[in-house]
ZADO-1210 file (C-alpha; in nm, 4 decimals, padded with zeros to 6 digits):
<atoms>
<atom x="00.8965" y="-02.8250" z="-01.9493" code="GLU" pos="1"/>
<atom x="00.6453" y="-02.8076" z="-01.7018" code="GLY" pos="2"/>
<atom x="00.4974" y="-03.1553" z="-01.7720" code="ALA" pos="3"/>
<atom x="00.8586" y="-03.2945" z="-01.6921" code="ARG" pos="4"/>
<atom x="00.8069" y="-03.0914" z="-01.3507" code="ALA" pos="5"/>
<atom x="00.5541" y="-03.2426" z="-01.2334" code="LEU" pos="6"/>
<atom x="00.6397" y="-03.6030" z="-01.3921" code="ALA" pos="7"/>
<atom x="00.9611" y="-03.6072" z="-01.1675" code="ASP" pos="8"/>
<atom x="00.7010" y="-03.4997" z="-00.8638" code="ALA" pos="9"/>
<atom x="00.4860" y="-03.8082" z="-00.9674" code="LEU" pos="10"/>
<atom x="00.8060" y="-04.0344" z="-00.9104" code="LYS" pos="11"/>
<atom x="00.7365" y="-04.3216" z="-00.6969" code="GLY" pos="12"/>
<atom x="00.4237" y="-04.1755" z="-00.5805" code="ASN" pos="13"/>
<atom x="00.1797" y="-04.5025" z="-00.4409" code="ALA" pos="14"/>
<atom x="-00.1733" y="-04.2934" z="-00.3386" code="THR" pos="15"/>
<atom x="-00.2355" y="-04.0948" z="-00.6473" code="LEU" pos="16"/>
<atom x="-00.6031" y="-04.2708" z="-00.8109" code="THR" pos="17"/>
<atom x="-00.6746" y="-04.0401" z="-01.0483" code="GLU" pos="18"/>
<atom x="-00.4167" y="-03.7996" z="-01.2719" code="LEU" pos="19"/>
<atom x="-00.6336" y="-03.5387" z="-01.5347" code="ASN" pos="20"/>
<atom x="-00.3833" y="-03.2992" z="-01.7312" code="LEU" pos="21"/>
<atom x="-00.6591" y="-03.2818" z="-02.0472" code="ALA" pos="22"/>
<atom x="-00.5729" y="-03.0202" z="-02.2633" code="ASP" pos="23"/>
<atom x="-00.2321" y="-02.9242" z="-02.1621" code="ASN" pos="24"/>
<atom x="-00.0496" y="-02.9529" z="-02.4748" code="LYS" pos="25"/>
<atom x="00.2436" y="-03.1836" z="-02.3557" code="ILE" pos="26"/>
<atom x="00.3507" y="-03.2946" z="-02.6765" code="GLY" pos="27"/>
<atom x="00.5161" y="-03.6492" z="-02.6980" code="ASP" pos="28"/>
<atom x="00.8580" y="-03.5220" z="-02.4690" code="GLU" pos="29"/>
<atom x="00.5689" y="-03.5036" z="-02.1713" code="GLY" pos="30"/>
<atom x="00.4652" y="-03.7880" z="-02.2639" code="ALA" pos="31"/>
<atom x="00.7557" y="-03.9495" z="-02.2286" code="ARG" pos="32"/>
<atom x="00.8303" y="-03.7941" z="-01.8881" code="ALA" pos="33"/>
<atom x="00.5330" y="-03.8910" z="-01.7351" code="LEU" pos="34"/>
<atom x="00.5373" y="-04.2527" z="-01.8575" code="ALA" pos="35"/>
<atom x="00.8638" y="-04.2621" z="-01.7063" code="ASP" pos="36"/>
<atom x="00.7219" y="-04.1188" z="-01.3901" code="ALA" pos="37"/>
<atom x="00.3990" y="-04.3800" z="-01.4304" code="LEU" pos="38"/>
<atom x="00.5965" y="-04.7108" z="-01.4588" code="LYS" pos="39"/>
<atom x="00.4578" y="-04.9331" z="-01.2521" code="GLY" pos="40"/>
<atom x="00.2269" y="-04.7663" z="-01.0438" code="ASN" pos="41"/>
<atom x="-00.0288" y="-04.9444" z="-00.8978" code="ALA" pos="42"/>
<atom x="-00.2777" y="-04.7190" z="-00.7656" code="THR" pos="43"/>
<atom x="-00.3919" y="-04.4605" z="-01.0208" code="LEU" pos="44"/>
<atom x="-00.7616" y="-04.6187" z="-01.1740" code="THR" pos="45"/>
<atom x="-00.8021" y="-04.2808" z="-01.3835" code="GLU" pos="46"/>
<atom x="-00.5918" y="-04.1160" z="-01.6568" code="LEU" pos="47"/>
<atom x="-00.6971" y="-03.8697" z="-01.8315" code="ASN" pos="48"/>
<atom x="-00.4214" y="-03.6895" z="-02.1102" code="LEU" pos="49"/>
<atom x="-00.7195" y="-03.6190" z="-02.4232" code="GLY" pos="50"/>
<atom x="-00.6043" y="-03.3373" z="-02.6523" code="TYR" pos="51"/>
<atom x="-00.2297" y="-03.2578" z="-02.5764" code="ASN" pos="52"/>
<atom x="-00.1181" y="-03.3561" z="-02.8593" code="ARG" pos="53"/>
<atom x="00.0695" y="-03.6705" z="-02.8086" code="ILE" pos="54"/>
<atom x="00.1945" y="-03.8375" z="-03.1055" code="GLY" pos="55"/>
<atom x="00.2893" y="-04.2164" z="-03.2077" code="HIS" pos="56"/>
<atom x="00.5954" y="-04.1638" z="-03.0162" code="GLU" pos="57"/>
<atom x="00.4560" y="-04.0614" z="-02.7109" code="GLY" pos="58"/>
<atom x="00.1856" y="-04.3575" z="-02.7333" code="ALA" pos="59"/>
<atom x="00.4707" y="-04.5790" z="-02.7178" code="ARG" pos="60"/>
<atom x="00.6483" y="-04.4255" z="-02.4559" code="ALA" pos="61"/>
<atom x="00.2768" y="-04.4804" z="-02.2112" code="LEU" pos="62"/>
<atom x="00.2298" y="-04.8112" z="-02.3630" code="ALA" pos="63"/>
<atom x="00.5253" y="-04.9293" z="-02.1634" code="GLY" pos="64"/>
<atom x="00.4178" y="-04.7088" z="-01.8240" code="ALA" pos="65"/>
<atom x="00.0497" y="-04.9022" z="-01.9317" code="LEU" pos="66"/>
<atom x="00.1522" y="-05.2281" z="-01.9482" code="LYS" pos="67"/>
<atom x="00.2184" y="-05.2708" z="-01.5489" code="GLY" pos="68"/>
<atom x="-00.1077" y="-05.0393" z="-01.4655" code="MET" pos="69"/>
<atom x="-00.3329" y="-05.2830" z="-01.3772" code="THR" pos="70"/>
<atom x="-00.5270" y="-05.0570" z="-01.1108" code="ALA" pos="71"/>
<atom x="-00.6079" y="-04.8410" z="-01.4403" code="LEU" pos="72"/>
<atom x="-01.0382" y="-04.7969" z="-01.4857" code="ALA" pos="73"/>
<atom x="-00.9901" y="-04.5746" z="-01.7478" code="GLU" pos="74"/>
<atom x="-00.8263" y="-04.4146" z="-01.9945" code="LEU" pos="75"/>
<atom x="-00.8911" y="-04.0991" z="-02.2136" code="ASN" pos="76"/>
<atom x="-00.5935" y="-04.0592" z="-02.4913" code="LEU" pos="77"/>
<atom x="-00.8586" y="-03.8942" z="-02.7033" code="GLY" pos="78"/>
<atom x="-00.7697" y="-03.6192" z="-02.9559" code="GLY" pos="79"/>
<atom x="-00.4611" y="-03.6497" z="-03.0117" code="ASN" pos="80"/>
<atom x="-00.2770" y="-03.7913" z="-03.3049" code="ASN" pos="81"/>
<atom x="-00.1869" y="-04.1153" z="-03.2418" code="ILE" pos="82"/>
<atom x="-00.2042" y="-04.2639" z="-03.5719" code="GLY" pos="83"/>
<atom x="-00.1853" y="-04.6262" z="-03.6445" code="ASP" pos="84"/>
<atom x="00.1400" y="-04.6263" z="-03.5642" code="GLU" pos="85"/>
<atom x="00.0262" y="-04.5633" z="-03.1612" code="GLY" pos="86"/>
<atom x="-00.2875" y="-04.7811" z="-03.1579" code="ALA" pos="87"/>
<atom x="-00.0564" y="-05.0660" z="-03.2397" code="TRP" pos="88"/>
<atom x="00.2091" y="-04.9637" z="-02.9351" code="ALA" pos="89"/>
<atom x="-00.1464" y="-04.9056" z="-02.7223" code="LEU" pos="90"/>
<atom x="-00.2586" y="-05.3055" z="-02.8623" code="ALA" pos="91"/>
<atom x="00.0648" y="-05.4265" z="-02.7244" code="TYR" pos="92"/>
<atom x="00.0166" y="-05.2182" z="-02.3557" code="ALA" pos="93"/>
<atom x="-00.3800" y="-05.3255" z="-02.3438" code="LEU" pos="94"/>
<atom x="-00.3455" y="-05.6391" z="-02.2977" code="GLU" pos="95"/>
<atom x="-00.2939" y="-05.7253" z="-01.9596" code="GLY" pos="96"/>
<atom x="-00.4750" y="-05.4192" z="-01.8743" code="MET" pos="97"/>
<atom x="-00.7865" y="-05.6668" z="-01.7052" code="THR" pos="98"/>
<atom x="-00.9624" y="-05.3716" z="-01.4870" code="ALA" pos="99"/>
<atom x="-00.9964" y="-05.1267" z="-01.7705" code="LEU" pos="100"/>
<atom x="-01.3698" y="-05.0669" z="-01.8110" code="THR" pos="101"/>
<atom x="-01.3582" y="-04.6821" z="-02.0339" code="GLU" pos="102"/>
<atom x="-01.0959" y="-04.6633" z="-02.3152" code="LEU" pos="103"/>
<atom x="-01.1342" y="-04.3565" z="-02.5131" code="ASN" pos="104"/>
<atom x="-00.8914" y="-04.2673" z="-02.8392" code="LEU" pos="105"/>
<atom x="-01.1663" y="-04.0608" z="-03.0575" code="ARG" pos="106"/>
<atom x="-01.0180" y="-03.8080" z="-03.2669" code="ASN" pos="107"/>
<atom x="-00.6493" y="-03.9199" z="-03.2594" code="ASN" pos="108"/>
<atom x="-00.6467" y="-04.0434" z="-03.6685" code="ASN" pos="109"/>
<atom x="-00.6542" y="-04.4434" z="-03.6053" code="ILE" pos="110"/>
<atom x="-00.6919" y="-04.6205" z="-03.9832" code="GLY" pos="111"/>
<atom x="-00.7990" y="-04.9425" z="-04.0990" code="ALA" pos="112"/>
<atom x="-00.4895" y="-05.0745" z="-03.9811" code="GLU" pos="113"/>
<atom x="-00.5230" y="-04.9246" z="-03.5995" code="GLY" pos="114"/>
<atom x="-00.8602" y="-05.0670" z="-03.5957" code="ALA" pos="115"/>
<atom x="-00.7735" y="-05.3993" z="-03.6621" code="ARG" pos="116"/>
<atom x="-00.5402" y="-05.4324" z="-03.4173" code="VAL" pos="117"/>
<atom x="-00.6934" y="-05.2528" z="-03.1909" code="LEU" pos="118"/>
<atom x="-00.9723" y="-05.5329" z="-03.2692" code="SER" pos="119"/>
<atom x="-00.7945" y="-05.8283" z="-03.2208" code="GLY" pos="120"/>
<atom x="-00.6735" y="-05.7336" z="-02.8545" code="THR" pos="121"/>
<atom x="-01.0231" y="-05.6423" z="-02.7496" code="LEU" pos="122"/>
<atom x="-01.1940" y="-05.9431" z="-02.8048" code="GLU" pos="123"/>
<atom x="-00.9970" y="-06.0413" z="-02.4103" code="GLY" pos="124"/>
<atom x="-01.0744" y="-05.7420" z="-02.2418" code="MET" pos="125"/>
<atom x="-01.3551" y="-05.8260" z="-02.0993" code="THR" pos="126"/>
<atom x="-01.4042" y="-05.5498" z="-01.8508" code="ALA" pos="127"/>
<atom x="-01.4289" y="-05.3042" z="-02.1033" code="LEU" pos="128"/>
<atom x="-01.7646" y="-05.1497" z="-02.0935" code="THR" pos="129"/>
<atom x="-01.7024" y="-04.8033" z="-02.2984" code="GLU" pos="130"/>
<atom x="-01.5615" y="-04.8024" z="-02.6060" code="LEU" pos="131"/>
<atom x="-01.4962" y="-04.4219" z="-02.7741" code="ASN" pos="132"/>
<atom x="-01.3577" y="-04.3990" z="-03.1380" code="LEU" pos="133"/>
<atom x="-01.5372" y="-04.1718" z="-03.2766" code="ARG" pos="134"/>
<atom x="-01.3974" y="-03.8934" z="-03.5177" code="ASN" pos="135"/>
<atom x="-01.0912" y="-04.1222" z="-03.6786" code="ASN" pos="136"/>
<atom x="-01.0559" y="-04.2918" z="-04.0434" code="ASP" pos="137"/>
<atom x="-01.1108" y="-04.6641" z="-03.9577" code="ILE" pos="138"/>
<atom x="-01.3671" y="-04.6280" z="-04.2466" code="GLY" pos="139"/>
<atom x="-01.5472" y="-04.9793" z="-04.4018" code="ASP" pos="140"/>
<atom x="-01.2882" y="-05.1834" z="-04.3390" code="GLU" pos="141"/>
<atom x="-01.1325" y="-05.1098" z="-04.0630" code="GLY" pos="142"/>
<atom x="-01.5151" y="-05.1576" z="-03.8757" code="ALA" pos="143"/>
<atom x="-01.4861" y="-05.5216" z="-04.0027" code="ARG" pos="144"/>
</atoms>
């Protein structure tokens, strides 16, 4: 409910450059509301949604919004539970994010399949200088 109210207030905002909602337990529903509010945002450079109980459905909704966020330089989705399905959705969104320099997906239950799809996307992300995939389930197969 709180995330939805905040999302309503942020809709159409053309000046916000940093949004930090880490550790607020917004879940998939809150992620969907925020995704709707941030769609087409061209000013946001930092987005921190770490530790918010966002699953693969919330990641899918966020991916739709991220696709058009061309100014985003830092994205933190660490400590959620997006898994391989969420990694697939994010990989699609990350393809066009040429300004992204930092990506944090640690502690997300991403396995070998998610790592493989992300790796294909990461090859084209030439601005990326920091990648955090710590504490996932990538294993030997996903690291290849």
